mmCIF file as gemmi writes it, N, C-alpha and C atoms, coordinates in Angstrom:
data_model
loop_
_atom_site.group_PDB
_atom_site.id
_atom_site.type_symbol
_atom_site.label_atom_id
_atom_site.label_alt_id
_atom_site.label_comp_id
_atom_site.label_asym_id
_atom_site.label_entity_id
_atom_site.label_seq_id
_atom_site.pdbx_PDB_ins_code
_atom_site.Cartn_x
_atom_site.Cartn_y
_atom_site.Cartn_z
_atom_site.occupancy
_atom_site.B_iso_or_equiv
_atom_site.pdbx_formal_charge
_atom_site.auth_seq_id
_atom_site.auth_asym_id
_atom_site.pdbx_PDB_model_num
ATOM 1 N N . MET Axp A 1 ? 20.243 -55.893 130.069 1 0 ? 1 A 1
ATOM 2 C CA . MET Axp A 1 ? 19.068 -56.541 130.621 1 0 ? 1 A 1
ATOM 3 C C . MET Axp A 1 ? 17.828 -55.704 130.36 1 0 ? 1 A 1
ATOM 4 N N . LYS Axp A 2 ? 17.942 -54.406 130.568 1 0 ? 2 A 1
ATOM 5 C CA . LYS Axp A 2 ? 16.79 -53.541 130.358 1 0 ? 2 A 1
ATOM 6 C C . LYS Axp A 2 ? 16.342 -53.576 128.901 1 0 ? 2 A 1
ATOM 7 N N . THR Axp A 3 ? 17.277 -53.639 127.978 1 0 ? 3 A 1
ATOM 8 C CA . THR Axp A 3 ? 16.941 -53.675 126.559 1 0 ? 3 A 1
ATOM 9 C C . THR Axp A 3 ? 16.151 -54.933 126.233 1 0 ? 3 A 1
ATOM 10 N N . ARG Axp A 4 ? 16.546 -56.073 126.801 1 0 ? 4 A 1
ATOM 11 C CA . ARG Axp A 4 ? 15.817 -57.324 126.563 1 0 ? 4 A 1
ATOM 12 C C . ARG Axp A 4 ? 14.412 -57.256 127.144 1 0 ? 4 A 1
ATOM 13 N N . SER Axp A 5 ? 14.26 -56.679 128.323 1 0 ? 5 A 1
ATOM 14 C CA . SER Axp A 5 ? 12.947 -56.555 128.945 1 0 ? 5 A 1
ATOM 15 C C . SER Axp A 5 ? 12.031 -55.673 128.11 1 0 ? 5 A 1
ATOM 16 N N . ILE Axp A 6 ? 12.574 -54.58 127.619 1 0 ? 6 A 1
ATOM 17 C CA . ILE Axp A 6 ? 11.778 -53.677 126.784 1 0 ? 6 A 1
ATOM 18 C C . ILE Axp A 6 ? 11.379 -54.384 125.496 1 0 ? 6 A 1
ATOM 19 N N . ALA Axp A 7 ? 12.29 -55.125 124.893 1 0 ? 7 A 1
ATOM 20 C CA . ALA Axp A 7 ? 11.983 -55.86 123.662 1 0 ? 7 A 1
ATOM 21 C C . ALA Axp A 7 ? 10.919 -56.924 123.918 1 0 ? 7 A 1
ATOM 22 N N . ALA Axp A 8 ? 11.012 -57.599 125.044 1 0 ? 8 A 1
ATOM 23 C CA . ALA Axp A 8 ? 10.023 -58.623 125.384 1 0 ? 8 A 1
ATOM 24 C C . ALA Axp A 8 ? 8.649 -57.992 125.581 1 0 ? 8 A 1
ATOM 25 N N . LEU Axp A 9 ? 8.613 -56.891 126.297 1 0 ? 9 A 1
ATOM 26 C CA . LEU Axp A 9 ? 7.345 -56.188 126.512 1 0 ? 9 A 1
ATOM 27 C C . LEU Axp A 9 ? 6.761 -55.691 125.19 1 0 ? 9 A 1
ATOM 28 N N . ALA Axp A 10 ? 7.608 -55.207 124.31 1 0 ? 10 A 1
ATOM 29 C CA . ALA Axp A 10 ? 7.142 -54.737 123.009 1 0 ? 10 A 1
ATOM 30 C C . ALA Axp A 10 ? 6.556 -55.895 122.21 1 0 ? 10 A 1
ATOM 31 N N . GLY Axp A 11 ? 7.18 -57.057 122.305 1 0 ? 11 A 1
ATOM 32 C CA . GLY Axp A 11 ? 6.665 -58.245 121.612 1 0 ? 11 A 1
ATOM 33 C C . GLY Axp A 11 ? 5.301 -58.654 122.137 1 0 ? 11 A 1
ATOM 34 N N . VAL Axp A 12 ? 5.131 -58.634 123.45 1 0 ? 12 A 1
ATOM 35 C CA . VAL Axp A 12 ? 3.845 -58.973 124.062 1 0 ? 12 A 1
ATOM 36 C C . VAL Axp A 12 ? 2.785 -57.961 123.631 1 0 ? 12 A 1
ATOM 37 N N . ALA Axp A 13 ? 3.129 -56.691 123.654 1 0 ? 13 A 1
ATOM 38 C CA . ALA Axp A 13 ? 2.187 -55.645 123.253 1 0 ? 13 A 1
ATOM 39 C C . ALA Axp A 13 ? 1.785 -55.82 121.795 1 0 ? 13 A 1
ATOM 40 N N . MET Axp A 14 ? 2.745 -56.158 120.946 1 0 ? 14 A 1
ATOM 41 C CA . MET Axp A 14 ? 2.47 -56.356 119.521 1 0 ? 14 A 1
ATOM 42 C C . MET Axp A 14 ? 1.544 -57.551 119.324 1 0 ? 14 A 1
ATOM 43 N N . SER Axp A 15 ? 1.752 -58.62 120.061 1 0 ? 15 A 1
ATOM 44 C CA . SER Axp A 15 ? 0.895 -59.8 119.962 1 0 ? 15 A 1
ATOM 45 C C . SER Axp A 15 ? -0.538 -59.46 120.357 1 0 ? 15 A 1
ATOM 46 N N . GLY Axp A 16 ? -0.68 -58.713 121.443 1 0 ? 16 A 1
ATOM 47 C CA . GLY Axp A 16 ? -2.011 -58.304 121.885 1 0 ? 16 A 1
ATOM 48 C C . GLY Axp A 16 ? -2.694 -57.425 120.854 1 0 ? 16 A 1
ATOM 49 N N . SER Axp A 17 ? -1.937 -56.543 120.241 1 0 ? 17 A 1
ATOM 50 C CA . SER Axp A 17 ? -2.48 -55.657 119.225 1 0 ? 17 A 1
ATOM 51 C C . SER Axp A 17 ? -2.979 -56.458 118.023 1 0 ? 17 A 1
ATOM 52 N N . LEU Axp A 18 ? -2.225 -57.464 117.621 1 0 ? 18 A 1
ATOM 53 C CA . LEU Axp A 18 ? -2.627 -58.303 116.487 1 0 ? 18 A 1
ATOM 54 C C . LEU Axp A 18 ? -3.887 -59.099 116.822 1 0 ? 18 A 1
ATOM 55 N N . ALA Axp A 19 ? -4.002 -59.56 118.055 1 0 ? 19 A 1
ATOM 56 C CA . ALA Axp A 19 ? -5.195 -60.305 118.461 1 0 ? 19 A 1
ATOM 57 C C . ALA Axp A 19 ? -6.427 -59.405 118.409 1 0 ? 19 A 1
ATOM 58 N N . VAL Axp A 20 ? -6.274 -58.17 118.869 1 0 ? 20 A 1
ATOM 59 C CA . VAL Axp A 20 ? -7.392 -57.226 118.834 1 0 ? 20 A 1
ATOM 60 C C . VAL Axp A 20 ? -7.765 -56.923 117.383 1 0 ? 20 A 1
ATOM 61 N N . GLN Axp A 21 ? -6.767 -56.732 116.513 1 0 ? 21 A 1
ATOM 62 C CA . GLN Axp A 21 ? -7.05 -56.46 115.105 1 0 ? 21 A 1
ATOM 63 C C . GLN Axp A 21 ? -7.778 -57.635 114.463 1 0 ? 21 A 1
ATOM 64 N N . SER Axp A 22 ? -7.409 -58.857 114.81 1 0 ? 22 A 1
ATOM 65 C CA . SER Axp A 22 ? -8.072 -60.042 114.268 1 0 ? 22 A 1
ATOM 66 C C . SER Axp A 22 ? -9.524 -60.096 114.725 1 0 ? 22 A 1
ATOM 67 N N . ALA Axp A 23 ? -9.77 -59.779 115.987 1 0 ? 23 A 1
ATOM 68 C CA . ALA Axp A 23 ? -11.136 -59.792 116.513 1 0 ? 23 A 1
ATOM 69 C C . ALA Axp A 23 ? -11.989 -58.735 115.826 1 0 ? 23 A 1
ATOM 70 N N . VAL Axp A 24 ? -11.424 -57.563 115.592 1 0 ? 24 A 1
ATOM 71 C CA . VAL Axp A 24 ? -12.155 -56.499 114.91 1 0 ? 24 A 1
ATOM 72 C C . VAL Axp A 24 ? -12.456 -56.918 113.477 1 0 ? 24 A 1
ATOM 73 N N . ALA Axp A 25 ? -11.5 -57.525 112.805 1 0 ? 25 A 1
ATOM 74 C CA . ALA Axp A 25 ? -11.721 -57.982 111.43 1 0 ? 25 A 1
ATOM 75 C C . ALA Axp A 25 ? -12.823 -59.03 111.383 1 0 ? 25 A 1
ATOM 76 N N . ALA Axp A 26 ? -12.877 -59.915 112.362 1 0 ? 26 A 1
ATOM 77 C CA . ALA Axp A 26 ? -13.925 -60.936 112.411 1 0 ? 26 A 1
ATOM 78 C C . ALA Axp A 26 ? -15.285 -60.288 112.601 1 0 ? 26 A 1
ATOM 79 N N . ASP Axp A 27 ? -15.341 -59.213 113.396 1 0 ? 27 A 1
ATOM 80 C CA . ASP Axp A 27 ? -16.599 -58.498 113.6 1 0 ? 27 A 1
ATOM 81 C C . ASP Axp A 27 ? -17.076 -57.841 112.316 1 0 ? 27 A 1
ATOM 82 N N . ARG Axp A 28 ? -16.175 -57.559 111.413 1 0 ? 28 A 1
ATOM 83 C CA . ARG Axp A 28 ? -16.525 -56.899 110.157 1 0 ? 28 A 1
ATOM 84 C C . ARG Axp A 28 ? -16.665 -57.887 109.003 1 0 ? 28 A 1
ATOM 85 N N . ALA Axp A 29 ? -16.727 -59.167 109.307 1 0 ? 29 A 1
ATOM 86 C CA . ALA Axp A 29 ? -16.886 -60.168 108.257 1 0 ? 29 A 1
ATOM 87 C C . ALA Axp A 29 ? -18.183 -59.886 107.504 1 0 ? 29 A 1
ATOM 88 N N . PRO Axp A 30 ? -18.212 -60.159 106.207 1 0 ? 30 A 1
ATOM 89 C CA . PRO Axp A 30 ? -19.428 -59.903 105.434 1 0 ? 30 A 1
ATOM 90 C C . PRO Axp A 30 ? -20.619 -60.667 106.011 1 0 ? 30 A 1
ATOM 91 N N . MET Axp A 31 ? -21.71 -59.954 106.18 1 0 ? 31 A 1
ATOM 92 C CA . MET Axp A 31 ? -22.93 -60.528 106.746 1 0 ? 31 A 1
ATOM 93 C C . MET Axp A 31 ? -24.07 -60.291 105.767 1 0 ? 31 A 1
ATOM 94 N N . GLU Axp A 32 ? -25.16 -61.052 105.95 1 0 ? 32 A 1
ATOM 95 C CA . GLU Axp A 32 ? -26.354 -60.835 105.144 1 0 ? 32 A 1
ATOM 96 C C . GLU Axp A 32 ? -27.591 -61.093 105.991 1 0 ? 32 A 1
ATOM 97 N N . LYS Axp A 33 ? -28.704 -60.494 105.582 1 0 ? 33 A 1
ATOM 98 C CA . LYS Axp A 33 ? -29.983 -60.707 106.261 1 0 ? 33 A 1
ATOM 99 C C . LYS Axp A 33 ? -30.514 -62.071 105.85 1 0 ? 33 A 1
ATOM 100 N N . CYS Axp A 34 ? -30.945 -62.846 106.83 1 0 ? 34 A 1
ATOM 101 C CA . CYS Axp A 34 ? -31.492 -64.169 106.569 1 0 ? 34 A 1
ATOM 102 C C . CYS Axp A 34 ? -32.88 -64.237 107.203 1 0 ? 34 A 1
ATOM 103 N N . TYR Axp A 35 ? -33.886 -64.361 106.365 1 0 ? 35 A 1
ATOM 104 C CA . TYR Axp A 35 ? -35.277 -64.382 106.818 1 0 ? 35 A 1
ATOM 105 C C . TYR Axp A 35 ? -35.719 -65.79 107.198 1 0 ? 35 A 1
ATOM 106 N N . GLY Axp A 36 ? -36.577 -65.864 108.209 1 0 ? 36 A 1
ATOM 107 C CA . GLY Axp A 36 ? -37.201 -67.119 108.588 1 0 ? 36 A 1
ATOM 108 C C . GLY Axp A 36 ? -36.368 -68.039 109.455 1 0 ? 36 A 1
ATOM 109 N N . VAL Axp A 37 ? -35.303 -67.538 110.064 1 0 ? 37 A 1
ATOM 110 C CA . VAL Axp A 37 ? -34.441 -68.403 110.88 1 0 ? 37 A 1
ATOM 111 C C . VAL Axp A 37 ? -34.417 -68.023 112.36 1 0 ? 37 A 1
ATOM 112 N N . ALA Axp A 38 ? -35.029 -66.902 112.709 1 0 ? 38 A 1
ATOM 113 C CA . ALA Axp A 38 ? -34.978 -66.418 114.093 1 0 ? 38 A 1
ATOM 114 C C . ALA Axp A 38 ? -36.056 -67.06 114.957 1 0 ? 38 A 1
ATOM 115 N N . LYS Axp A 39 ? -35.703 -67.336 116.184 1 0 ? 39 A 1
ATOM 116 C CA . LYS Axp A 39 ? -36.689 -67.771 117.184 1 0 ? 39 A 1
ATOM 117 C C . LYS Axp A 39 ? -37.489 -66.534 117.61 1 0 ? 39 A 1
ATOM 118 N N . ALA Axp A 40 ? -38.674 -66.746 118.164 1 0 ? 40 A 1
ATOM 119 C CA . ALA Axp A 40 ? -39.521 -65.64 118.616 1 0 ? 40 A 1
ATOM 120 C C . ALA Axp A 40 ? -38.745 -64.725 119.551 1 0 ? 40 A 1
ATOM 121 N N . GLY Axp A 41 ? -38.782 -63.434 119.259 1 0 ? 41 A 1
ATOM 122 C CA . GLY Axp A 41 ? -38.113 -62.441 120.086 1 0 ? 41 A 1
ATOM 123 C C . GLY Axp A 41 ? -36.609 -62.367 119.917 1 0 ? 41 A 1
ATOM 124 N N . LYS Axp A 42 ? -36.046 -63.114 118.979 1 0 ? 42 A 1
ATOM 125 C CA . LYS Axp A 42 ? -34.598 -63.141 118.799 1 0 ? 42 A 1
ATOM 126 C C . LYS Axp A 42 ? -34.161 -62.592 117.446 1 0 ? 42 A 1
ATOM 127 N N . ASN Axp A 43 ? -35.076 -61.96 116.699 1 0 ? 43 A 1
ATOM 128 C CA . ASN Axp A 43 ? -34.72 -61.404 115.395 1 0 ? 43 A 1
ATOM 129 C C . ASN Axp A 43 ? -33.881 -60.143 115.541 1 0 ? 43 A 1
ATOM 130 N N . ASP Axp A 44 ? -33.141 -59.818 114.494 1 0 ? 44 A 1
ATOM 131 C CA . ASP Axp A 44 ? -32.333 -58.606 114.51 1 0 ? 44 A 1
ATOM 132 C C . ASP Axp A 44 ? -33.151 -57.39 114.102 1 0 ? 44 A 1
ATOM 133 N N . CYS Axp A 45 ? -34.115 -57.55 113.224 1 0 ? 45 A 1
ATOM 134 C CA . CYS Axp A 45 ? -34.985 -56.443 112.835 1 0 ? 45 A 1
ATOM 135 C C . CYS Axp A 45 ? -36.079 -56.95 111.903 1 0 ? 45 A 1
ATOM 136 N N . ALA Axp A 46 ? -36.922 -56.038 111.424 1 0 ? 46 A 1
ATOM 137 C CA . ALA Axp A 46 ? -38.011 -56.319 110.484 1 0 ? 46 A 1
ATOM 138 C C . ALA Axp A 46 ? -38.851 -57.523 110.878 1 0 ? 46 A 1
ATOM 139 N N . ALA Axp A 47 ? -39.863 -57.28 111.648 1 0 ? 47 A 1
ATOM 140 C CA . ALA Axp A 47 ? -40.757 -58.365 112.054 1 0 ? 47 A 1
ATOM 141 C C . ALA Axp A 47 ? -42.202 -58.077 111.673 1 0 ? 47 A 1
ATOM 142 N N . GLY Axp A 48 ? -42.403 -57.247 110.685 1 0 ? 48 A 1
ATOM 143 C CA . GLY Axp A 48 ? -43.742 -57.013 110.166 1 0 ? 48 A 1
ATOM 144 C C . GLY Axp A 48 ? -44.469 -55.846 110.808 1 0 ? 48 A 1
ATOM 145 N N . ALA Axp A 49 ? -45.685 -55.631 110.31 1 0 ? 49 A 1
ATOM 146 C CA . ALA Axp A 49 ? -46.519 -54.523 110.776 1 0 ? 49 A 1
ATOM 147 C C . ALA Axp A 49 ? -46.779 -54.629 112.274 1 0 ? 49 A 1
ATOM 148 N N . GLY Axp A 50 ? -46.747 -53.487 112.934 1 0 ? 50 A 1
ATOM 149 C CA . GLY Axp A 50 ? -47.03 -53.439 114.356 1 0 ? 50 A 1
ATOM 150 C C . GLY Axp A 50 ? -45.847 -53.765 115.239 1 0 ? 50 A 1
ATOM 151 N N . THR Axp A 51 ? -44.666 -53.95 114.656 1 0 ? 51 A 1
ATOM 152 C CA . THR Axp A 51 ? -43.472 -54.235 115.454 1 0 ? 51 A 1
ATOM 153 C C . THR Axp A 51 ? -42.453 -53.132 115.214 1 0 ? 51 A 1
ATOM 154 N N . SER Axp A 52 ? -41.602 -52.904 116.182 1 0 ? 52 A 1
ATOM 155 C CA . SER Axp A 52 ? -40.652 -51.814 116.064 1 0 ? 52 A 1
ATOM 156 C C . SER Axp A 52 ? -39.332 -52.249 115.437 1 0 ? 52 A 1
ATOM 157 N N . CYS Axp A 53 ? -38.821 -53.38 115.819 1 0 ? 53 A 1
ATOM 158 C CA . CYS Axp A 53 ? -37.571 -53.845 115.206 1 0 ? 53 A 1
ATOM 159 C C . CYS Axp A 53 ? -37.016 -55.046 115.95 1 0 ? 53 A 1
ATOM 160 N N . ALA Axp A 54 ? -35.762 -54.983 116.347 1 0 ? 54 A 1
ATOM 161 C CA . ALA Axp A 54 ? -35.066 -56.118 116.946 1 0 ? 54 A 1
ATOM 162 C C . ALA Axp A 54 ? -35.817 -56.684 118.146 1 0 ? 54 A 1
ATOM 163 N N . GLY Axp A 55 ? -35.901 -58.011 118.186 1 0 ? 55 A 1
ATOM 164 C CA . GLY Axp A 55 ? -36.506 -58.698 119.308 1 0 ? 55 A 1
ATOM 165 C C . GLY Axp A 55 ? -38.02 -58.66 119.333 1 0 ? 55 A 1
ATOM 166 N N . THR Axp A 56 ? -38.647 -58.304 118.213 1 0 ? 56 A 1
ATOM 167 C CA . THR Axp A 56 ? -40.095 -58.142 118.212 1 0 ? 56 A 1
ATOM 168 C C . THR Axp A 56 ? -40.852 -59.229 117.445 1 0 ? 56 A 1
ATOM 169 N N . SER Axp A 57 ? -40.159 -60.219 116.917 1 0 ? 57 A 1
ATOM 170 C CA . SER Axp A 57 ? -40.885 -61.288 116.221 1 0 ? 57 A 1
ATOM 171 C C . SER Axp A 57 ? -41.722 -62.048 117.251 1 0 ? 57 A 1
ATOM 172 N N . THR Axp A 58 ? -42.866 -62.518 116.823 1 0 ? 58 A 1
ATOM 173 C CA . THR Axp A 58 ? -43.79 -63.154 117.756 1 0 ? 58 A 1
ATOM 174 C C . THR Axp A 58 ? -43.856 -64.67 117.599 1 0 ? 58 A 1
ATOM 175 N N . ARG Axp A 59 ? -43.276 -65.196 116.529 1 0 ? 59 A 1
ATOM 176 C CA . ARG Axp A 59 ? -43.301 -66.638 116.277 1 0 ? 59 A 1
ATOM 177 C C . ARG Axp A 59 ? -41.909 -67.129 115.901 1 0 ? 59 A 1
ATOM 178 N N . ASP Axp A 60 ? -41.605 -68.364 116.239 1 0 ? 60 A 1
ATOM 179 C CA . ASP Axp A 60 ? -40.36 -68.975 115.788 1 0 ? 60 A 1
ATOM 180 C C . ASP Axp A 60 ? -40.369 -69.047 114.262 1 0 ? 60 A 1
ATOM 181 N N . TYR Axp A 61 ? -39.248 -68.71 113.656 1 0 ? 61 A 1
ATOM 182 C CA . TYR Axp A 61 ? -39.03 -68.807 112.21 1 0 ? 61 A 1
ATOM 183 C C . TYR Axp A 61 ? -40.018 -67.957 111.41 1 0 ? 61 A 1
ATOM 184 N N . GLN Axp A 62 ? -40.398 -66.836 111.971 1 0 ? 62 A 1
ATOM 185 C CA . GLN Axp A 62 ? -41.324 -65.916 111.308 1 0 ? 62 A 1
ATOM 186 C C . GLN Axp A 62 ? -40.713 -65.472 109.977 1 0 ? 62 A 1
ATOM 187 N N . GLY Axp A 63 ? -41.465 -65.587 108.904 1 0 ? 63 A 1
ATOM 188 C CA . GLY Axp A 63 ? -40.951 -65.353 107.56 1 0 ? 63 A 1
ATOM 189 C C . GLY Axp A 63 ? -40.539 -63.938 107.237 1 0 ? 63 A 1
ATOM 190 N N . ASN Axp A 64 ? -41.057 -62.945 107.953 1 0 ? 64 A 1
ATOM 191 C CA . ASN Axp A 64 ? -40.69 -61.561 107.662 1 0 ? 64 A 1
ATOM 192 C C . ASN Axp A 64 ? -39.725 -60.983 108.696 1 0 ? 64 A 1
ATOM 193 N N . ALA Axp A 65 ? -39.156 -61.828 109.532 1 0 ? 65 A 1
ATOM 194 C CA . ALA Axp A 65 ? -38.162 -61.4 110.527 1 0 ? 65 A 1
ATOM 195 C C . ALA Axp A 65 ? -36.805 -61.979 110.123 1 0 ? 65 A 1
ATOM 196 N N . TRP Axp A 66 ? -35.751 -61.181 110.283 1 0 ? 66 A 1
ATOM 197 C CA . TRP Axp A 66 ? -34.434 -61.664 109.866 1 0 ? 66 A 1
ATOM 198 C C . TRP Axp A 66 ? -33.399 -61.589 110.976 1 0 ? 66 A 1
ATOM 199 N N . LYS Axp A 67 ? -32.321 -62.342 110.777 1 0 ? 67 A 1
ATOM 200 C CA . LYS Axp A 67 ? -31.118 -62.304 111.615 1 0 ? 67 A 1
ATOM 201 C C . LYS Axp A 67 ? -29.947 -62.097 110.685 1 0 ? 67 A 1
ATOM 202 N N . LEU Axp A 68 ? -28.914 -61.431 111.174 1 0 ? 68 A 1
ATOM 203 C CA . LEU Axp A 68 ? -27.685 -61.318 110.393 1 0 ? 68 A 1
ATOM 204 C C . LEU Axp A 68 ? -26.892 -62.609 110.548 1 0 ? 68 A 1
ATOM 205 N N . VAL Axp A 69 ? -26.464 -63.151 109.419 1 0 ? 69 A 1
ATOM 206 C CA . VAL Axp A 69 ? -25.663 -64.375 109.413 1 0 ? 69 A 1
ATOM 207 C C . VAL Axp A 69 ? -24.465 -64.16 108.488 1 0 ? 69 A 1
ATOM 208 N N . ALA Axp A 70 ? -23.487 -65.029 108.575 1 0 ? 70 A 1
ATOM 209 C CA . ALA Axp A 70 ? -22.317 -64.936 107.704 1 0 ? 70 A 1
ATOM 210 C C . ALA Axp A 70 ? -22.755 -65.023 106.242 1 0 ? 70 A 1
ATOM 211 N N . LYS Axp A 71 ? -22.212 -64.144 105.429 1 0 ? 71 A 1
ATOM 212 C CA . LYS Axp A 71 ? -22.568 -64.102 104.011 1 0 ? 71 A 1
ATOM 213 C C . LYS Axp A 71 ? -22.36 -65.471 103.38 1 0 ? 71 A 1
ATOM 214 N N . GLY Axp A 72 ? -23.361 -65.917 102.652 1 0 ? 72 A 1
ATOM 215 C CA . GLY Axp A 72 ? -23.3 -67.197 101.961 1 0 ? 72 A 1
ATOM 216 C C . GLY Axp A 72 ? -23.839 -68.37 102.749 1 0 ? 72 A 1
ATOM 217 N N . SER Axp A 73 ? -24.234 -68.154 104.009 1 0 ? 73 A 1
ATOM 218 C CA . SER Axp A 73 ? -24.684 -69.273 104.84 1 0 ? 73 A 1
ATOM 219 C C . SER Axp A 73 ? -26.199 -69.35 105.005 1 0 ? 73 A 1
ATOM 220 N N . CYS Axp A 74 ? -26.921 -68.313 104.625 1 0 ? 74 A 1
ATOM 221 C CA . CYS Axp A 74 ? -28.351 -68.228 104.918 1 0 ? 74 A 1
ATOM 222 C C . CYS Axp A 74 ? -29.146 -69.42 104.393 1 0 ? 74 A 1
ATOM 223 N N . THR Axp A 75 ? -29.062 -69.695 103.131 1 0 ? 75 A 1
ATOM 224 C CA . THR Axp A 75 ? -29.921 -70.733 102.55 1 0 ? 75 A 1
ATOM 225 C C . THR Axp A 75 ? -29.528 -72.137 102.993 1 0 ? 75 A 1
ATOM 226 N N . ALA Axp A 76 ? -28.387 -72.28 103.646 1 0 ? 76 A 1
ATOM 227 C CA . ALA Axp A 76 ? -27.973 -73.582 104.178 1 0 ? 76 A 1
ATOM 228 C C . ALA Axp A 76 ? -28.527 -73.817 105.586 1 0 ? 76 A 1
ATOM 229 N N . ILE Axp A 77 ? -29.093 -72.773 106.205 1 0 ? 77 A 1
ATOM 230 C CA . ILE Axp A 77 ? -29.656 -72.909 107.55 1 0 ? 77 A 1
ATOM 231 C C . ILE Axp A 77 ? -31.001 -73.608 107.437 1 0 ? 77 A 1
ATOM 232 N N . LYS Axp A 78 ? -31.144 -74.72 108.127 1 0 ? 78 A 1
ATOM 233 C CA . LYS Axp A 78 ? -32.382 -75.506 108.096 1 0 ? 78 A 1
ATOM 234 C C . LYS Axp A 78 ? -33.193 -75.249 109.359 1 0 ? 78 A 1
ATOM 235 N N . THR Axp A 79 ? -34.5 -75.071 109.203 1 0 ? 79 A 1
ATOM 236 C CA . THR Axp A 79 ? -35.412 -74.893 110.335 1 0 ? 79 A 1
ATOM 237 C C . THR Axp A 79 ? -36.565 -75.885 110.159 1 0 ? 79 A 1
ATOM 238 N N . PRO Axp A 80 ? -37.391 -76.064 111.175 1 0 ? 80 A 1
ATOM 239 C CA . PRO Axp A 80 ? -38.555 -76.939 111.023 1 0 ? 80 A 1
ATOM 240 C C . PRO Axp A 80 ? -39.53 -76.45 109.942 1 0 ? 80 A 1
ATOM 241 N N . LYS Axp A 81 ? -39.398 -75.171 109.553 1 0 ? 81 A 1
ATOM 242 C CA . LYS Axp A 81 ? -40.289 -74.609 108.534 1 0 ? 81 A 1
ATOM 243 C C . LYS Axp A 81 ? -39.581 -74.446 107.191 1 0 ? 81 A 1
ATOM 244 N N . GLY Axp A 82 ? -38.408 -75.03 107.039 1 0 ? 82 A 1
ATOM 245 C CA . GLY Axp A 82 ? -37.662 -74.931 105.786 1 0 ? 82 A 1
ATOM 246 C C . GLY Axp A 82 ? -36.393 -74.133 105.94 1 0 ? 82 A 1
ATOM 247 N N . PRO Axp A 83 ? -35.679 -73.923 104.825 1 0 ? 83 A 1
ATOM 248 C CA . PRO Axp A 83 ? -34.396 -73.217 104.893 1 0 ? 83 A 1
ATOM 249 C C . PRO Axp A 83 ? -34.564 -71.712 105.047 1 0 ? 83 A 1
ATOM 250 N N . GLY Axp A 84 ? -33.471 -71.053 105.436 1 0 ? 84 A 1
ATOM 251 C CA . GLY Axp A 84 ? -33.457 -69.603 105.496 1 0 ? 84 A 1
ATOM 252 C C . GLY Axp A 84 ? -33.572 -69.032 104.094 1 0 ? 84 A 1
ATOM 253 N N . SER Axp A 85 ? -33.947 -67.758 104.002 1 0 ? 85 A 1
ATOM 254 C CA . SER Axp A 85 ? -34.153 -67.113 102.711 1 0 ? 85 A 1
ATOM 255 C C . SER Axp A 85 ? -33.536 -65.718 102.719 1 0 ? 85 A 1
ATOM 256 N N . LEU Axp A 86 ? -33.036 -65.296 101.561 1 0 ? 86 A 1
ATOM 257 C CA . LEU Axp A 86 ? -32.48 -63.949 101.428 1 0 ? 86 A 1
ATOM 258 C C . LEU Axp A 86 ? -33.564 -62.899 101.239 1 0 ? 86 A 1
ATOM 259 N N . THR Axp A 87 ? -34.789 -63.324 101.055 1 0 ? 87 A 1
ATOM 260 C CA . THR Axp A 87 ? -35.936 -62.421 100.909 1 0 ? 87 A 1
ATOM 261 C C . THR Axp A 87 ? -37.024 -62.86 101.892 1 0 ? 87 A 1
ATOM 262 N N . PRO Axp A 88 ? -37.926 -61.947 102.279 1 0 ? 88 A 1
ATOM 263 C CA . PRO Axp A 88 ? -38.994 -62.319 103.202 1 0 ? 88 A 1
ATOM 264 C C . PRO Axp A 88 ? -39.795 -63.529 102.675 1 0 ? 88 A 1
ATOM 265 N N . ILE Axp A 89 ? -40.223 -64.356 103.599 1 0 ? 89 A 1
ATOM 266 C CA . ILE Axp A 89 ? -40.966 -65.567 103.271 1 0 ? 89 A 1
ATOM 267 C C . ILE Axp A 89 ? -42.426 -65.356 103.659 1 0 ? 89 A 1
ATOM 268 N N . GLN Axp A 90 ? -43.337 -65.74 102.797 1 0 ? 90 A 1
ATOM 269 C CA . GLN Axp A 90 ? -44.769 -65.67 103.105 1 0 ? 90 A 1
ATOM 270 C C . GLN Axp A 90 ? -45.171 -66.925 103.858 1 0 ? 90 A 1
ATOM 271 N N . ARG Axp A 91 ? -45.323 -66.822 105.174 1 0 ? 91 A 1
ATOM 272 C CA . ARG Axp A 91 ? -45.726 -67.98 106.001 1 0 ? 91 A 1
ATOM 273 C C . ARG Axp A 91 ? -46.939 -67.63 106.784 1 0 ? 91 A 1
């Protein structure tokens, strides 16, 4: 009986370990900077002169502010000011 309990516990522990590894792998998925898609104050970094970094954009969809998005998805993101861009946008 004890052997079965230990085996069952080991199986549960292994399942939990695999779930954690999957979550970590998802966190490391390839990302890219996408300009012009962040709402005001929601950018990840680079919001132009006079700003320090993350959360400093002053306008929705500011062309020189970016957010990290899944690699390959940036230009498919649509905003009221046009699609996302892999390079800063002059707006």
